[in-house]
C-alpha positions as CSV (number, residue, x, y, z in Angstrom):
1,M,0.1,-0.3,0.1
2,T,2.7,2.4,0.7
3,V,4.5,1.9,-2.6
4,L,1.3,2.2,-4.1
5,I,0.9,5.9,-2.4
6,L,4.6,6.4,-3.4
7,A,4.2,5.9,-6.7
8,T,1.0,7.8,-7.2
9,A,2.7,11.2,-5.4
10,L,5.5,10.4,-7.5
11,L,3.3,10.2,-10.9
12,I,1.3,13.5,-9.7
13,A,4.5,15.6,-9.0
14,Y,5.6,14.5,-12.6
15,W,2.4,16.0,-14.0
16,A,2.4,18.8,-12.2
17,M,6.2,19.5,-13.3
18,E,5.3,18.8,-16.9
19,Y,2.5,21.4,-16.8
20,W,4.5,23.6,-15.3
21,R,7.2,23.2,-17.5
22,H,4.9,23.3,-20.5
23,Q,2.9,26.7,-19.3
24,R,6.6,28.4,-19.1
25,N,7.2,27.2,-22.8
26,V,3.9,28.7,-23.9
27,S,4.7,32.0,-21.7
28,A,8.0,32.2,-23.6
29,I,6.2,32.7,-27.1
30,P,4.9,36.2,-27.3
31,I,2.4,36.0,-30.2
32,R,0.5,32.2,-30.3
33,I,-2.2,32.3,-33.1
34,H,-4.6,29.3,-33.2
35,V,-6.8,28.7,-36.0
36,N,-9.8,26.4,-36.0
37,G,-12.4,25.9,-38.4
38,T,-14.7,23.7,-40.7
39,R,-12.5,24.3,-43.8
40,G,-9.0,26.4,-44.9
41,K,-7.4,25.7,-41.5
42,S,-4.3,24.4,-43.1
43,S,-4.3,27.1,-45.8
44,V,-4.7,29.6,-43.3
45,T,-2.3,28.5,-41.2
46,R,0.4,28.7,-43.9
47,L,-0.6,32.2,-45.1
48,I,-0.5,33.8,-41.8
49,A,3.2,32.0,-41.4
50,A,4.5,33.0,-44.3
51,G,2.9,36.7,-44.0
52,L,4.5,36.7,-40.3
53,R,7.9,35.4,-41.8
54,A,8.0,38.0,-44.7
55,G,7.4,40.6,-41.8
56,G,10.6,39.7,-40.3
57,K,8.5,37.6,-37.3
58,K,10.5,34.2,-36.8
59,T,7.5,32.2,-36.8
60,L,6.9,28.2,-36.5
61,A,3.8,26.6,-37.4
62,K,2.4,23.5,-37.1
63,I,-0.2,22.0,-39.7
64,T,-2.3,19.1,-39.2
65,G,-4.1,19.2,-42.7
66,T,-3.6,16.3,-45.2
67,L,-0.2,15.9,-44.4
68,P,1.2,17.2,-40.7
69,R,4.1,19.5,-40.7
70,V,5.8,21.9,-38.6
71,V,6.9,24.7,-40.8
72,L,10.3,25.9,-39.3
73,P,11.1,29.8,-39.2
74,D,13.2,29.5,-42.6
75,G,10.1,27.7,-44.5
76,R,11.6,24.7,-44.5
77,E,9.1,22.0,-43.7
78,A,9.4,18.8,-41.4
79,A,6.9,16.0,-41.3
80,I,5.2,14.9,-37.8
81,I,5.7,10.9,-37.2
82,R,2.8,9.5,-35.4
83,L,3.5,6.3,-34.1
84,M,0.4,5.8,-32.5
85,G,-1.9,8.4,-34.3
86,A,-3.3,11.8,-33.8
87,N,-3.1,12.8,-30.0
88,I,-3.7,16.8,-28.5
89,I,-0.8,16.0,-26.5
90,E,0.9,16.6,-29.4
91,Q,0.9,20.1,-29.2
92,K,3.0,20.2,-25.9
93,Y,5.8,18.5,-28.1
94,I,5.5,21.1,-30.6
95,F,6.0,24.0,-27.9
96,R,8.7,22.5,-26.6
97,H,10.5,22.5,-30.0
98,A,9.3,25.6,-30.5
99,V,11.1,27.3,-27.9
100,S,14.2,26.1,-29.0
101,E,13.9,28.2,-31.8
102,N,13.3,31.5,-29.9
103,P,10.4,32.6,-32.0
104,D,8.1,35.9,-32.2
105,A,5.1,33.8,-33.2
106,I,3.5,30.2,-33.5
107,V,0.9,29.3,-35.8
108,I,-1.1,26.4,-34.4
109,E,-3.9,24.3,-36.6
110,C,-6.5,23.1,-34.0
111,M,-5.9,19.3,-34.2
112,A,-9.3,18.5,-32.3
113,V,-12.6,17.7,-33.5
114,N,-14.3,16.8,-29.7
115,P,-15.6,19.8,-28.4
116,V,-13.9,19.0,-25.1
117,F,-10.8,18.3,-26.7
118,Q,-11.1,21.5,-28.5
119,W,-11.5,23.5,-25.0
120,I,-8.4,21.4,-23.4
121,T,-6.3,22.4,-26.4
122,E,-7.1,26.1,-26.1
123,R,-7.1,26.5,-22.4
124,K,-4.1,24.2,-21.5
125,F,-1.9,23.7,-24.3
126,V,-2.2,26.8,-26.7
127,R,-3.4,29.6,-24.7
128,S,-3.7,31.9,-27.9
129,T,-3.7,35.5,-28.0
130,I,-4.9,35.4,-31.5
131,S,-7.8,33.1,-32.3
132,V,-8.9,32.0,-35.7
133,I,-12.1,30.6,-36.7
134,T,-12.3,30.1,-40.7
135,N,-15.9,29.1,-40.7
136,C,-18.7,27.0,-39.5
137,R,-19.7,24.5,-41.9
138,P,-21.8,21.1,-41.3
139,D,-19.0,18.4,-40.8
140,H,-18.1,15.9,-38.2
141,L,-21.6,16.1,-37.3
142,D,-21.3,12.6,-35.4
143,L,-19.0,14.7,-32.5
144,M,-19.9,18.2,-32.7
145,G,-23.6,18.0,-33.1
146,S,-26.2,17.5,-35.8
147,T,-26.6,21.4,-36.6
148,E,-24.6,24.0,-37.6
149,Q,-25.4,25.8,-34.5
150,S,-23.7,23.0,-32.3
151,V,-20.6,23.1,-35.0
152,A,-20.5,26.6,-34.2
153,M,-20.6,26.2,-30.6
154,S,-17.8,23.6,-30.7
155,L,-15.6,25.8,-32.6
156,S,-16.1,28.5,-30.1
157,N,-14.3,26.6,-27.7
158,T,-10.8,28.0,-29.4
159,I,-11.8,31.7,-28.6
160,P,-9.6,32.5,-25.9
161,Q,-9.7,34.5,-22.8
162,G,-9.0,38.1,-22.8
163,G,-7.5,37.8,-26.8
164,V,-8.7,38.9,-29.9
165,C,-10.6,36.7,-32.7
166,Y,-10.7,36.7,-36.4
167,T,-13.3,35.0,-38.3
168,A,-14.5,34.7,-42.0
169,E,-17.8,33.3,-40.8
170,N,-20.7,35.3,-41.5
171,E,-24.1,33.3,-40.9
172,H,-23.0,32.0,-37.3
173,F,-21.2,35.3,-36.2
174,Q,-23.5,36.2,-33.6
175,L,-22.8,33.0,-31.4
176,L,-19.2,33.3,-31.9
177,E,-19.6,37.1,-31.0
178,K,-21.7,35.9,-27.9
179,V,-19.0,33.7,-26.6
180,A,-16.2,35.9,-27.4
181,K,-18.1,38.8,-25.5
182,H,-18.5,36.4,-22.3
183,R,-14.8,35.7,-22.7
184,H,-13.4,39.3,-22.7
185,C,-12.3,38.8,-26.2
186,R,-12.3,41.1,-29.2
187,I,-13.8,39.3,-32.6
188,H,-13.5,40.5,-36.0
189,K,-15.3,39.5,-38.8
190,I,-13.7,39.9,-41.9
191,R,-15.5,39.9,-45.5
192,P,-13.0,39.1,-48.6
193,T,-13.7,42.3,-50.1
194,D,-10.3,43.7,-50.2
195,V,-8.3,41.0,-52.1
196,T,-8.7,41.5,-56.0
197,Q,-8.9,38.9,-58.2
198,A,-5.6,40.4,-59.6
199,E,-3.8,39.7,-56.5
200,L,-5.5,36.2,-56.2
201,D,-4.3,35.3,-59.7
202,K,-0.4,35.6,-58.5
203,F,-1.2,32.4,-56.4
204,H,0.3,28.9,-58.2
205,Y,-2.7,27.6,-57.0
206,I,-6.2,28.2,-56.6
207,E,-6.5,30.2,-53.2
208,H,-10.0,31.7,-51.6
209,A,-10.3,35.2,-51.1
210,E,-11.8,34.8,-47.6
211,N,-8.4,32.7,-46.6
212,V,-6.3,35.2,-47.9
213,Q,-8.1,38.2,-46.3
214,L,-8.4,36.2,-42.9
215,A,-4.5,35.6,-42.7
216,L,-3.7,39.3,-43.9
217,A,-6.2,40.7,-41.0
218,V,-4.2,38.5,-38.7
219,C,-0.9,39.7,-40.2
220,A,-1.8,43.1,-39.6
221,E,-2.8,42.6,-35.8
222,A,0.8,41.5,-35.5
223,G,2.2,44.2,-36.9
224,V,2.7,43.0,-40.8
225,P,1.9,45.5,-43.4
226,R,-0.6,44.5,-45.9
227,D,1.8,44.9,-49.0
228,V,4.6,43.1,-47.1
229,A,2.4,40.0,-45.6
230,L,0.7,39.2,-49.3
231,E,4.0,38.9,-51.1
232,G,5.3,36.4,-48.5
233,M,2.0,34.4,-49.2
234,I,1.9,34.4,-52.8
235,H,5.5,32.9,-52.5
236,A,4.4,30.3,-49.9
237,H,4.3,26.4,-50.0
238,P,0.6,25.6,-50.4
239,D,-0.8,22.7,-48.3
240,P,-1.0,19.1,-50.3
241,G,-4.6,19.5,-50.3
242,A,-4.9,22.7,-51.6
243,L,-7.5,23.2,-54.8
244,K,-5.1,22.9,-57.6
245,K,-5.8,22.6,-61.3
246,Y,-4.1,20.2,-63.9
247,V,-4.4,20.3,-67.1
248,I,-3.8,17.6,-69.8
249,Q,-3.4,17.9,-73.3
250,D,-4.0,14.4,-74.7
251,G,-4.2,14.3,-78.6
252,A,-7.0,16.3,-79.5
253,K,-8.8,15.9,-76.2
254,K,-8.2,18.5,-72.9
255,I,-8.6,17.5,-69.4
256,H,-8.9,19.8,-66.5
257,F,-8.3,18.0,-63.0
258,Y,-9.1,19.7,-60.3
259,N,-8.0,18.4,-56.3
260,V,-11.1,19.1,-54.6
261,F,-10.2,16.4,-52.0
262,A,-9.5,18.2,-48.7
263,A,-13.0,20.1,-49.3
264,N,-14.9,17.4,-48.3
265,D,-17.8,18.7,-46.3
266,P,-21.1,19.2,-48.5
267,K,-21.4,22.6,-47.9
268,S,-17.7,23.5,-49.1
269,T,-17.8,20.9,-52.2
270,E,-20.9,22.4,-53.5
271,R,-19.2,26.0,-53.5
272,I,-16.4,25.0,-55.2
273,I,-17.7,22.9,-57.8
274,N,-20.3,25.9,-58.6
275,M,-17.2,28.3,-58.5
276,V,-15.3,26.0,-60.9
277,T,-17.8,24.6,-63.4
278,G,-21.1,26.3,-62.7
279,H,-20.3,28.3,-65.9
280,L,-19.1,26.1,-68.3
281,Q,-21.4,24.8,-71.2
282,G,-20.9,22.5,-73.7
283,V,-18.0,20.5,-71.9
284,E,-18.0,17.3,-70.1
285,K,-18.6,17.7,-66.2
286,I,-16.9,14.7,-64.8
287,I,-17.3,14.3,-60.5
288,M,-14.9,11.6,-59.3
289,L,-16.2,10.8,-55.6
290,N,-13.5,8.7,-53.7
291,S,-14.8,7.3,-50.9
292,R,-13.4,5.5,-47.6
293,S,-14.7,2.1,-45.9
294,D,-15.0,4.1,-42.6
295,R,-16.7,7.2,-44.0
296,L,-19.8,6.3,-45.5
297,Y,-21.9,8.7,-43.9
298,R,-19.6,11.4,-45.4
299,A,-20.1,9.8,-49.1
300,H,-23.8,9.8,-48.7
301,Q,-23.5,13.5,-47.5
302,L,-21.6,14.3,-50.6
303,V,-23.7,12.5,-53.1
304,D,-27.1,14.2,-51.7
305,T,-25.0,17.3,-52.3
306,V,-24.1,16.6,-56.1
307,K,-27.1,15.3,-57.0
308,D,-29.2,18.2,-58.4
309,L,-26.1,19.8,-59.8
310,D,-25.0,19.8,-63.3
311,Y,-22.8,17.5,-64.3
312,T,-22.5,14.7,-67.0
313,Y,-20.9,11.6,-65.3
314,L,-20.2,10.6,-61.3
315,L,-17.3,8.2,-61.3
316,L,-17.1,6.4,-58.0
317,T,-13.8,5.5,-56.7
318,G,-12.2,4.1,-53.3
319,E,-13.0,1.3,-51.2
320,I,-16.9,1.0,-51.2
321,P,-18.1,2.6,-54.5
322,D,-21.0,-0.5,-54.9
323,K,-22.4,1.1,-51.6
324,V,-22.4,4.3,-53.0
325,E,-23.6,3.2,-55.9
326,A,-26.5,1.8,-54.5
327,Y,-27.1,5.3,-52.4
328,A,-26.9,7.5,-55.8
329,H,-29.9,4.9,-57.8
330,H,-31.7,5.4,-54.1
331,V,-31.8,9.0,-54.3
332,G,-32.7,9.1,-57.9
333,I,-29.1,9.6,-60.2
334,P,-29.9,7.8,-63.2
335,A,-27.9,4.7,-63.7
336,A,-26.4,6.0,-67.0
337,K,-24.5,8.7,-64.9
338,V,-23.1,6.6,-62.3
339,I,-20.0,5.0,-63.4
340,P,-18.2,2.8,-60.5
341,L,-14.6,2.3,-60.6
342,G,-13.6,1.1,-57.5
343,E,-9.6,1.1,-56.3
344,I,-8.2,0.1,-59.9
345,L,-4.9,1.5,-61.0
346,P,-5.1,5.4,-61.2
347,E,-3.7,5.1,-64.9
348,L,-7.1,2.9,-65.9
349,V,-9.2,5.8,-63.9
350,Y,-7.3,8.4,-66.3
351,K,-8.4,6.1,-69.2
352,K,-11.8,6.5,-68.5
353,V,-12.1,9.9,-67.7
354,L,-10.2,10.2,-71.3
355,E,-12.7,7.6,-72.6
356,L,-15.7,9.9,-71.7
357,T,-14.2,13.2,-72.8
358,K,-15.1,14.2,-76.4
359,T,-13.0,17.3,-76.8
360,E,-12.9,18.8,-73.6
361,S,-13.8,17.8,-69.7
362,H,-13.1,19.0,-66.2
363,V,-13.2,16.5,-63.6
364,L,-13.4,17.1,-59.9
365,G,-11.8,14.9,-57.4
366,I,-14.1,14.9,-54.4
367,G,-14.6,13.0,-51.1
368,N,-11.7,11.7,-49.0
369,M,-7.4,12.4,-49.8
370,A,-6.8,9.5,-47.5
371,G,-7.7,5.4,-46.9
372,K,-5.7,2.9,-46.5
373,V,-3.7,3.3,-49.5
374,W,-4.2,7.1,-49.8
375,Y,-5.8,6.4,-53.3
376,G,-7.1,10.0,-53.9
377,A,-3.8,11.0,-53.3
378,Q,-2.6,8.3,-56.0
379,I,-5.0,9.9,-58.5
380,V,-3.9,13.2,-57.9
381,A,-0.6,12.3,-58.3
382,H,-1.1,10.5,-61.4
383,F,-2.9,13.4,-63.0
384,K,-0.3,15.6,-62.0
385,H,2.4,13.4,-63.8
386,K,0.1,13.2,-66.8
387,M,0.1,16.9,-66.9
388,K,3.7,17.2,-66.7
389,A,4.2,14.6,-69.6
390,S,1.8,16.8,-71.7
391,M,3.6,19.8,-71.3
392,K,7.0,17.9,-71.9
393,A,5.5,16.4,-75.1
394,N,3.9,19.9,-76.2
395,E,7.6,21.5,-75.7
396,E,9.3,18.7,-77.7
397,G,6.2,19.6,-80.6
398,K,7.3,23.3,-80.8
399,W,10.6,22.4,-81.0
400,L,10.3,19.8,-83.8
401,K,8.6,22.6,-85.9
402,Q,11.0,25.4,-85.5
């Protein structure tokens, strides 16, 4: 019994020492930015860090997106290796490493989904001076509640006590404002009205105006001028899940492939599909839905989202095409539109797209990037490879004509 009491006392003492050490590490970094929201967290985290670096702020960033990464103060990236899966305790080790760099700022993407874990992450691990909530859209409803209001309340757990919060959320802003007022936190709603299309065109991938505007507002709060921050953002590395377009010229046919796998909640997916292909006429519009066996509800959500949109074909890739096909027919999508492929070789997926393309097609990969074999990532890599081969063949053709 005495040994048990002694062991328990030692364990408690160890925990107390670890907590004190972590709080010391947190207090050593003057600017602490915690980025939360349904969509765009990884992109906004990268944009803020790039803007701060450009403004002379020594900044370390931690991304939990498609591939978990630490972005070092010089812009280099280091992979986060997880031996036992994601755990919010990971944030403690990030701060321990960050302090060794003696940074002016740290930008942390919230890695928690469970509302309780979001609260713990903010109050015990990050204690942000600046909070960011990108948006509040219906996603992870099994953990954050069945309504958008419950999602907004869950995300509000990272609004800091006595700090400042920036958000691009419009529909549920009053709810966030009420929570911020209760915590004596200044909250600002930004609208993407000050970012021009000409500025967005300078990015080498498709970036959303609200992400850029949000990041610019945060950088301004930290003392970095707009033009300086924007220039840094334009030259920053995007997240692997960022919205990108790959254009392939294959003989007389032209394929535009869009990587939309990261935007896998219904509302974000619908917005991007309408943004990319809503104005197009006279071309094949192909939606490629990649599914995971542990995300059937997500596949059903996305089928419900796209069923009434304007598209030519719905290709079903991934782990459970038969179940997704059955649901697509159940909600009224014509059988002629639905083509189940499963996890066939990415080259065969490409050949199917080429076969369905008459002269020009626009293909949007939606659903899940990951899975047991990261099949969505394999598809993206293959279409990227096809684009490079197409560009090389085009250059060689020009050279031969000279």
